[in-house]
C-alpha atoms as one frame of an Amber mdcrd trajectory, in Angstrom:
protein
 -47.839 -34.219-176.836 -46.044 -36.858-178.674 -47.494 -41.012-177.981 -43.930
 -42.807-176.342 -43.464 -46.608-177.385 -41.666 -48.408-175.952 -40.597 -50.709
-178.590 -38.871 -47.851-180.670 -37.165 -46.815-177.535 -33.368 -47.895-177.481
 -31.865 -48.101-173.778 -35.049 -50.692-173.547 -34.446 -52.265-177.004 -31.115
 -52.751-176.015 -32.313 -54.325-172.945 -34.054 -57.080-174.558 -31.651 -57.886
-176.802 -28.589 -58.554-174.510 -31.441 -59.771-172.148 -32.052 -62.561-174.725
 -28.664 -63.102-175.928 -28.230 -63.559-172.499 -29.899 -65.987-171.763 -29.765
 -68.019-174.608 -25.903 -68.474-174.111 -26.645 -69.071-170.069 -28.975 -71.910
-171.018 -25.950 -73.690-172.900 -23.017 -73.049-170.191 -25.855 -73.400-167.394
 -26.608 -76.930-169.124 -22.825 -78.396-169.588 -21.544 -76.636-166.100 -24.608
 -75.728-163.860 -23.236 -72.328-163.032 -24.923 -69.320-163.548 -24.827 -65.819
-165.364 -22.527 -64.178-161.875 -20.910 -66.874-162.650 -20.022 -66.913-165.795
 -18.807 -63.356-165.944 -16.611 -64.028-162.333 -14.909 -66.798-164.638 -14.130
 -65.109-167.421 -12.801 -61.750-165.605 -11.031 -64.057-163.842  -9.157 -66.016
-167.028  -8.590 -62.521-168.292  -6.896 -60.099-165.387  -5.343 -63.083-163.298
  -5.834 -62.053-159.533  -8.268 -59.859-158.459 -10.855 -58.457-156.000 -14.332
 -59.481-155.658 -14.551 -55.188-155.787 -12.768 -54.693-159.043 -15.241 -57.684
-160.753 -18.217 -56.041-159.997 -17.094 -52.991-161.141 -16.250 -54.630-164.844
 -18.950 -56.579-164.816 -21.513 -54.364-163.469 -22.992 -56.172-161.435 -23.777
 -56.191-157.547 -21.825 -56.207-154.962 -23.078 -59.388-153.193 -24.131 -61.095
-156.225 -20.710 -61.310-157.026 -19.492 -62.367-153.994 -22.347 -65.639-154.035
 -21.352 -66.598-157.231 -17.853 -66.113-155.519 -18.617 -68.357-152.530 -20.287
 -70.866-154.841 -17.043 -71.251-157.390 -14.862 -71.508-154.391 -17.155 -74.431
-153.182 -16.842 -76.316-156.130 -13.612 -75.945-156.930 -12.973 -73.328-159.557
 -11.903 -70.063-157.491  -9.410 -69.481-155.220  -9.948 -66.596-152.342  -7.191
 -65.209-150.473  -6.423 -62.674-148.085  -4.646 -59.428-149.179  -1.055 -59.269
-147.366  -1.078 -55.357-148.029  -5.201 -55.159-147.201  -6.313 -57.567-145.004
 -10.524 -56.027-146.031  -9.503 -57.229-149.902 -10.115 -60.716-150.713  -7.965
 -61.735-153.991 -10.267 -64.143-156.519  -7.866 -66.466-158.499  -9.171 -69.124
-160.980  -7.748 -72.990-159.322  -6.895 -75.904-161.951 -10.067 -76.705-162.459
 -11.165 -73.235-163.280  -8.761 -72.225-165.847 -10.130 -76.072-167.340 -13.419
 -74.994-167.302 -12.433 -71.500-168.584 -10.622 -73.753-171.812 -13.517 -75.039
-172.445 -16.241 -72.180-171.691 -14.454 -69.973-174.133 -14.922 -71.512-177.575
 -18.662 -72.314-176.129 -19.011 -68.334-175.720 -17.376 -67.944-179.306 -19.076
 -70.320-181.325 -22.860 -69.272-179.524 -22.055 -65.606-180.595 -21.202 -66.843
-184.223 -24.547 -68.670-184.024 -26.071 -65.671-182.794 -24.417 -62.435-185.744
 -25.263 -65.404-188.583 -27.918 -63.568-189.480 -25.783 -60.110-190.252 -23.830
 -59.483-192.964 -19.569 -59.022-192.524 -20.583 -55.283-193.633 -23.512 -54.812
-191.397 -21.632 -56.525-188.107 -18.819 -54.159-189.245 -21.624 -51.045-188.602
 -22.376 -52.985-184.977 -19.088 -53.159-183.539 -18.117 -49.226-184.827 -21.741
 -48.534-183.251 -20.696 -49.979-180.298 -17.729 -48.866-180.021 -18.799 -45.139
-180.572 -21.747 -45.760-177.533 -19.209 -46.831-175.077 -16.848 -44.080-175.766
 -19.630 -41.849-175.536 -20.279 -40.060-172.106
């Protein structure tokens, strides 16, 4: 039997890299806004999509429904999002950003772009293009 090296196992390496990058940015927006990773994902998704349900968010951002629901509850209490029962389907709750949430996102977006630039600064332009191609390929693969 071949020896298995976890440190060279692609899914493990990808998970470690993802956690490291997410944690680094979470520290920045956490200090500035006092929000969690789940709250960040809810805010960004709402900024992109407008009014959506919790179900649509947790499916899109790859988080447990309970985490998304708790994040939405905290954001609603902070005045960042608005929850409204869908008039056609009372089981669905639509979420949207409030004016306060939109102002927050206007500050978060440049922070995110700056953080991304710092993380990717270690790559050459060719490496960055290759990385983008690799991500596109892997995300499209079944």
